[in-house]
C-alpha positions as CSV (number, residue, x, y, z in Angstrom):
1,M,193.3,51.9,221.0
2,A,193.2,55.3,222.7
3,H,196.0,57.7,221.8
4,V,197.1,60.5,224.1
5,A,197.6,63.8,222.3
6,Q,200.7,65.9,222.7
7,I,200.7,69.1,224.7
8,K,202.5,72.4,224.0
9,V,204.6,74.1,226.6
10,P,206.0,77.6,225.9
11,A,209.8,77.4,225.8
12,T,213.0,79.0,224.4
13,Y,216.1,77.2,223.2
14,I,219.2,79.3,224.1
15,R,222.9,79.0,223.8
16,G,224.6,80.4,226.9
17,G,228.4,80.4,226.9
18,T,229.5,77.0,225.6
19,S,226.2,75.3,226.6
20,K,222.7,75.1,225.2
21,G,219.5,74.5,227.2
22,V,215.7,74.7,227.1
23,F,214.4,77.7,229.1
24,F,211.0,77.9,230.7
25,R,209.0,80.5,232.7
26,L,207.7,78.8,235.8
27,Q,204.2,80.1,235.1
28,D,204.2,78.5,231.7
29,L,204.8,74.9,233.0
30,P,201.8,72.6,233.5
31,E,200.4,73.3,237.0
32,R,201.7,70.1,238.6
33,C,205.2,70.8,237.2
34,Q,205.3,74.2,238.8
35,V,206.5,72.6,242.0
36,P,209.6,70.4,242.5
37,G,208.8,66.7,242.3
38,A,208.4,63.6,240.1
39,A,206.1,65.3,237.6
40,R,208.5,68.2,236.9
41,D,211.4,65.8,236.5
42,A,209.4,63.5,234.1
43,L,208.4,66.5,232.0
44,L,212.0,67.8,231.6
45,L,213.3,64.3,230.9
46,R,210.8,63.9,228.1
47,V,211.5,67.4,226.7
48,I,215.3,66.6,226.5
49,G,214.8,63.0,225.3
50,S,216.0,61.0,228.3
51,P,216.6,58.3,229.4
52,D,218.0,57.2,226.0
53,P,219.8,53.8,226.0
54,Y,221.2,54.8,222.6
55,G,222.8,57.9,224.1
56,K,221.7,60.2,221.3
57,Q,218.6,62.0,222.7
58,I,217.1,61.8,219.2
59,D,213.5,62.0,220.5
60,G,214.1,65.3,222.4
61,M,215.8,68.6,222.5
62,G,219.0,67.3,224.1
63,G,222.3,67.1,222.1
64,A,223.7,64.0,223.8
65,T,226.4,65.8,225.7
66,S,226.6,67.3,229.2
67,S,226.7,70.7,227.6
68,T,223.5,70.3,225.7
69,S,221.3,68.2,228.1
70,K,220.2,71.2,230.3
71,T,217.0,72.9,231.4
72,V,216.3,76.2,233.1
73,I,213.2,77.4,235.0
74,L,212.9,81.2,235.7
75,A,210.4,83.2,237.7
76,R,210.1,86.7,239.1
77,S,212.2,86.6,242.2
78,Q,210.8,86.0,245.7
79,K,214.1,87.4,247.1
80,A,214.5,91.1,248.0
81,D,216.8,93.1,245.7
82,H,216.7,90.4,243.0
83,D,214.9,90.4,239.7
84,V,214.7,86.7,238.8
85,D,214.9,83.3,240.5
86,Y,217.0,80.8,238.4
87,L,216.7,77.1,238.8
88,F,218.9,74.8,236.8
89,G,218.3,71.1,236.0
90,Q,221.1,68.9,234.5
91,V,219.4,66.1,232.7
92,A,221.1,62.7,232.6
93,I,221.4,61.3,229.1
94,D,221.0,57.5,229.7
95,K,219.3,57.6,233.1
96,A,215.9,58.8,234.3
97,F,217.5,61.5,236.5
98,V,217.6,65.3,236.8
99,D,220.4,66.6,239.0
100,W,219.4,69.8,240.9
101,S,222.6,69.9,243.0
102,G,224.4,72.7,241.2
103,N,224.4,75.7,238.9
104,C,225.4,76.0,235.2
105,G,227.8,78.9,234.9
106,N,227.5,78.9,231.1
107,L,223.8,79.1,231.0
108,S,223.9,81.8,233.7
109,A,225.0,84.1,230.8
110,A,221.6,83.6,229.2
111,V,219.5,84.0,232.3
112,G,219.6,87.8,232.3
113,S,218.8,88.1,228.6
114,F,215.9,85.7,228.8
115,A,214.5,87.4,232.0
116,I,214.4,90.7,230.2
117,S,212.8,89.4,227.0
118,A,210.3,87.3,229.0
119,G,209.0,90.2,231.0
120,L,210.5,89.0,234.3
121,V,212.5,92.2,234.9
122,D,210.7,95.5,235.7
123,A,210.5,97.7,232.7
124,G,211.8,100.6,234.7
125,R,215.1,98.9,235.2
126,I,215.7,98.3,231.5
127,P,217.5,101.2,229.7
128,Q,216.6,102.1,226.2
129,N,220.3,101.8,225.3
130,G,223.1,100.7,227.5
131,I,223.7,97.9,230.1
132,C,220.9,96.4,232.1
133,I,222.0,95.0,235.4
134,V,220.0,91.8,236.1
135,R,220.1,90.6,239.7
136,I,219.7,86.8,239.7
137,W,219.0,84.5,242.6
138,Q,220.6,81.1,241.8
139,A,218.1,78.9,243.6
140,N,220.1,75.6,243.4
141,I,223.0,76.9,245.5
142,S,221.4,80.0,247.1
143,K,223.8,82.5,245.6
144,T,223.6,85.9,243.8
145,I,224.7,86.4,240.2
146,I,224.8,89.7,238.5
147,A,224.5,89.8,234.7
148,H,225.5,92.9,232.7
149,V,223.2,92.6,229.6
150,P,223.7,94.9,226.6
151,V,220.4,96.6,225.5
152,T,219.9,98.4,222.2
153,D,216.7,100.2,221.3
154,G,215.0,98.7,224.3
155,S,215.7,95.1,223.4
156,V,218.4,92.6,224.4
157,Q,221.4,92.9,222.1
158,E,222.6,89.4,221.1
159,T,224.9,90.1,218.2
160,G,228.4,91.6,218.5
161,D,232.1,91.0,218.0
162,F,232.9,89.3,221.3
163,E,234.6,85.9,220.6
164,L,234.5,83.0,223.1
165,D,236.6,80.0,222.5
166,G,234.3,77.0,222.2
167,V,231.7,79.0,220.4
168,T,231.9,79.3,216.6
169,F,230.4,82.7,216.0
170,P,230.9,86.1,217.7
171,A,228.1,87.6,219.7
172,A,227.5,90.4,222.3
173,E,229.5,90.2,225.5
174,V,227.7,89.6,228.7
175,A,229.8,90.1,231.9
176,I,228.8,87.8,234.8
177,E,229.6,88.4,238.4
178,F,229.3,85.5,240.8
179,L,229.0,87.0,244.3
180,D,230.3,85.1,247.3
181,P,230.7,82.1,245.1
182,A,232.1,79.8,247.8
183,D,229.5,77.2,248.7
184,E,228.8,76.2,252.3
185,G,231.1,73.3,253.0
186,E,229.7,70.2,254.4
187,G,232.9,68.3,255.2
188,E,235.5,68.5,258.0
189,G,236.0,72.2,257.4
190,G,232.3,73.1,258.2
191,G,231.5,76.3,256.3
192,S,235.0,76.6,254.8
193,M,235.6,77.2,251.1
194,F,238.0,74.2,251.5
195,P,235.7,71.6,253.1
196,T,238.6,69.4,254.4
197,G,240.2,72.5,256.1
198,N,243.3,72.1,253.8
199,L,244.4,73.8,250.6
200,V,246.0,70.5,249.5
201,D,245.2,67.0,250.7
202,D,246.5,63.5,250.0
203,L,243.5,61.9,248.3
204,D,243.4,58.1,248.6
205,V,241.4,56.5,245.9
206,P,241.2,52.7,246.1
207,G,242.3,51.0,242.9
208,V,243.7,54.3,241.5
209,G,246.3,55.6,244.0
210,T,247.1,58.4,246.4
211,F,247.8,61.8,245.0
212,K,247.7,65.5,245.9
213,A,244.3,67.2,245.5
214,T,242.8,70.6,246.1
215,M,239.1,70.3,246.9
216,I,237.1,73.5,246.8
217,N,233.5,74.6,247.1
218,A,233.4,77.7,244.9
219,G,231.2,78.1,241.8
220,I,230.7,74.4,242.0
221,P,232.3,71.8,244.2
222,T,235.5,70.8,242.3
223,I,238.4,68.3,242.9
224,F,241.6,69.5,241.3
225,V,244.6,67.1,240.8
226,N,247.9,67.5,239.0
227,A,247.8,66.1,235.4
228,A,251.2,64.4,235.8
229,D,250.0,62.5,238.9
230,I,247.3,60.7,236.9
231,G,249.3,60.2,233.7
232,Y,248.3,63.2,231.6
233,T,250.0,66.4,230.3
234,G,247.0,68.8,230.7
235,A,247.0,69.4,226.9
236,E,244.6,66.5,226.1
237,L,241.5,67.0,223.9
238,Q,238.2,65.1,224.3
239,D,239.0,62.0,222.3
240,A,242.1,61.2,224.3
241,I,239.9,60.6,227.4
242,N,236.3,60.2,226.2
243,G,237.4,57.3,224.0
244,D,239.0,55.5,226.9
245,P,236.5,53.7,229.0
246,K,239.1,52.7,231.6
247,A,240.2,56.4,232.0
248,L,236.5,57.5,232.4
249,A,236.0,54.8,235.1
250,R,239.1,56.0,236.9
251,F,237.9,59.6,236.9
252,E,234.5,58.6,238.2
253,T,236.2,56.7,241.1
254,I,238.3,59.8,241.8
255,R,235.1,61.9,241.8
256,A,233.3,59.5,244.1
257,Y,236.0,59.4,246.7
258,G,236.6,63.1,246.4
259,A,232.9,63.7,247.0
260,L,233.1,61.5,250.1
261,R,236.2,63.4,251.4
262,M,234.4,66.7,250.8
263,G,231.4,65.6,252.8
264,L,229.0,65.9,249.8
265,I,228.0,62.2,250.2
266,K,228.1,59.8,253.1
267,D,228.9,56.7,251.0
268,V,230.7,56.3,247.6
269,S,227.6,54.6,246.2
270,E,225.7,57.9,246.5
271,A,227.9,59.5,243.8
272,E,225.8,57.9,241.1
273,K,222.9,60.0,242.2
274,R,224.9,63.2,242.3
275,Q,226.4,63.2,238.8
276,H,226.5,67.0,238.3
277,T,228.7,67.6,241.4
278,P,231.4,67.6,242.2
279,K,233.5,68.1,239.1
280,V,237.0,66.6,238.6
281,A,239.7,68.7,236.9
282,F,243.4,68.3,236.3
283,V,245.9,71.1,236.0
284,A,249.4,71.6,234.5
285,R,251.9,74.3,233.9
286,P,251.6,76.2,230.5
287,A,252.6,74.4,227.3
288,D,252.0,74.8,223.6
289,Y,249.1,72.7,222.2
290,V,246.6,72.6,219.3
291,S,243.0,73.2,220.4
292,S,240.0,71.3,219.0
293,S,239.5,74.0,216.4
294,G,243.0,73.6,215.1
295,K,244.2,76.9,216.6
296,T,247.6,76.8,218.4
297,V,247.5,77.9,222.0
298,K,250.9,79.2,223.0
299,A,252.3,78.6,226.5
300,A,253.2,82.3,226.7
301,D,249.5,83.1,226.3
302,V,248.2,81.2,229.3
303,D,248.9,80.9,233.0
304,L,248.1,77.2,233.3
305,L,246.3,74.4,231.5
306,V,243.1,72.9,232.9
307,R,240.9,70.0,231.7
308,A,237.6,69.2,233.4
309,L,235.0,66.4,233.3
310,S,231.3,67.0,233.4
311,M,228.7,64.2,233.7
312,G,231.4,61.6,233.2
313,K,233.0,63.0,230.1
314,L,235.8,65.5,229.4
315,H,234.2,68.9,228.6
316,H,234.8,70.3,225.2
317,A,235.7,73.7,226.7
318,M,235.1,74.7,230.3
319,M,232.1,74.8,232.5
320,G,231.4,78.3,233.7
321,T,231.0,77.2,237.3
322,A,234.3,75.3,237.1
323,A,235.9,78.4,235.7
324,V,234.8,80.2,238.9
325,A,236.4,77.4,240.9
326,I,239.6,77.7,238.9
327,G,239.7,81.5,239.3
328,T,239.0,81.2,243.0
329,A,241.6,78.5,243.7
330,A,244.2,80.4,241.6
331,A,243.7,83.4,243.9
332,V,244.6,81.4,247.0
333,P,248.4,80.9,247.3
334,G,249.4,77.2,247.7
335,T,246.5,75.4,246.0
336,L,247.4,73.1,243.1
337,V,245.7,75.5,240.7
338,N,247.7,78.4,242.1
339,L,251.0,76.5,241.9
340,A,250.3,75.4,238.4
341,A,249.9,79.0,237.5
342,G,253.3,79.9,239.0
343,G,252.3,80.5,242.6
344,G,252.0,83.8,244.5
345,E,249.2,86.3,244.7
346,R,247.0,86.9,241.7
347,T,243.6,88.3,241.0
348,A,243.0,86.7,237.5
349,V,244.2,83.8,235.4
350,R,243.9,82.9,231.8
351,F,243.9,79.2,231.4
352,G,244.0,76.9,228.4
353,H,241.2,74.4,227.8
354,P,240.4,72.0,224.9
355,S,238.8,74.7,222.8
356,G,241.1,77.6,223.5
357,T,241.6,80.0,226.4
358,L,239.4,81.8,229.0
359,R,240.2,84.5,231.5
360,V,238.5,84.6,234.9
361,G,239.1,87.0,237.8
362,A,238.7,86.5,241.5
363,E,240.0,88.1,244.6
364,A,240.5,86.1,247.7
365,S,241.4,87.1,251.3
366,Q,241.7,85.6,254.7
367,V,239.1,86.4,257.4
368,D,239.7,85.0,260.8
369,G,242.0,82.4,259.3
370,E,239.6,81.3,256.7
371,W,239.9,82.0,253.0
372,V,237.0,83.8,251.5
373,V,236.2,85.2,248.0
374,K,233.7,88.0,247.5
375,K,233.4,87.9,243.7
376,A,234.4,86.0,240.6
377,I,234.0,87.6,237.2
378,M,234.1,86.4,233.6
379,S,232.6,87.3,230.2
380,R,230.4,85.0,228.2
381,S,227.8,85.5,225.5
382,A,224.3,84.2,224.8
383,R,221.9,83.9,221.8
384,V,218.3,82.7,221.4
385,L,218.3,79.8,218.9
386,M,214.6,79.1,218.7
387,E,211.4,80.1,220.6
388,G,207.9,78.9,220.6
389,W,206.7,75.6,222.2
390,V,208.1,72.2,223.0
391,R,205.7,69.3,222.6
392,V,205.5,66.2,224.8
393,P,203.0,63.4,225.0
394,G,200.3,64.4,227.5
395,D,200.8,61.2,229.6
396,S,204.6,61.6,229.9
397,F,204.5,63.4,233.3
């Protein structure tokens, strides 16, 4: 019986924010995987270890959560005034599916660092010591991200004393700017940041109920609902929801009907093929709670509580793109996020999530009657965990 040998593909395994992913340079991929299509998807699925009916991704690099089943492909930018093109693939765990519909805000924190180390940024733009400004073109959503990467002695600085809730050890701080983060709406509102044309809608979800919702295209399409309206306090940790199959099914139904209302899909059945977007999040006024690390989060230390689901499960902290949506929605008076934070005008919020707290800034304004946001800012960190090659069977793609 003939056996197919494994091949080696240069790759780097990196933590970015509260996520981990396998990073590739486009030029290092097998030739037929350097273009979008079935071969590329099959390669990434095999690298991560999907589809896995056991849900563990034992035979791959994935970590069996939405935060650790991620891939990134980078190349020198084809866009003017940008350094690197960034393509993100969210790999399903139990299905043979790679979702290319959105960005990963957490891994965005690692893109600039990897681009510098991988020779994708012109050497003349990298200081010997200081901050390197990396101009990133986010190819999934056609947006610009600016990463402020610390450099020491000509190399990316990864260690430091910046602490990020949801990450065990401190590291160097990387400030990330998401420019014009509002996506182009596809729903009733056309190109509006609020695709239905409203800051708050009555969302009718068959079998679940009708409740208030803010649906926004900023950072990543997100559906915000009030925690109390769906039977929660906003202080829940992962086990309270991820261990409840009925709750997860309700959230998926909410997500599907919200996606339909936002114009992201034309039929609710299409939601299954668009798992990465939109996200569903629920908000509440500040309250004391104990985070997943055992640390007490005081109501006085946050503006609101937010919990969000990613790829069908409650996230252990907060997706970076969802944090952009939170900051943007908080900056618009009258949204459910803004009201949970106390209402009024604001340019930043600190919200409580299952692992602790996070601050995100955004400034919104009205132009010709439409809400727009020019920039959302947050700080994350990134660290290379392993570099070398990943191996996959030569006939797997």
